Phi, psi and omega in degrees: 000323181297321179297319180296319181292331179287343177285115184300319181299315178297313183298312180292324177296314179296316178297319178299316179297318179296316179296320178296317179297316179295319178296317178296317179295320178296318178296314180297321177296316178296315180301315181296317179294321180294331181268354182297139180265137178280168178263121182286146174274134181301139174204174184237150174242134185057045185301336179294344180270356185304320184269355181279127184289336181269358180281144174282144183242129180225154175231139176244122175261122187213187179233158180273097178213144187309313182299311182294323177297321177295319179300312182291323177298315178295319178299316180300319178297319182285345180253008184304326183259007181267157179270055184230122174267133181232133174252127177258124184231156175294140180299335179296340182264007185295331180297337180273355184288136172254105188302330182290347179278353186235150173281326179218142176233127183239135173247119176240098190221184182244144172273118175230136183055042174073003180215158170292173178308146186305317181297323178290318179296318177299318179295316178302313181296325180290325186243027187298339181262003180281127178286341181273002178257131177227139189238131180228117184238136174259143178205143179302325182278355182072007179222156172260103188298336180254022178305121184290350174090336181265008180248148173269100185237133173261123177233146177196162176289149180276070177249152185303328180290347179265357178302310181293323178302310180294312184296323178294315181295320179293318179299315178303317179297319183289321185272342177271137183264000000 
């Protein structure tokens, strides 16, 4: 082994391979952290309507990411005069949702590793035939590659020009009965 280590070509080659592996691992780690979705803090839109019996009730399960926050902010502005109470919740809590408690349930999430978060995917599969469920997914590729085809899903890249696309589609879903 000592003879092998004394060979400059072997030594530089091994050091080069180690540096490339470390650089690749560092890049993948950075990429994964940069793409990580934050956990949104629960809040309400049109909260004064929460106790009104004639108000429509909706919940949006989402993640804390600039694009999704912009979509919901634009949606809130467009719903200011509507009779719709909205609760915004972290997508991680969707498994606790009782769909019958809401007039509309919206999932605004990200496709990572070819699927939305597992809890959201499980919820989607459980309630796939519910008309009160609407799904909006962001993905760099603009598509959900494993979309089962029997769901009405809106997908697009999380680019600023798509903020209005998402907020309009979500608003249409909320105001149409």
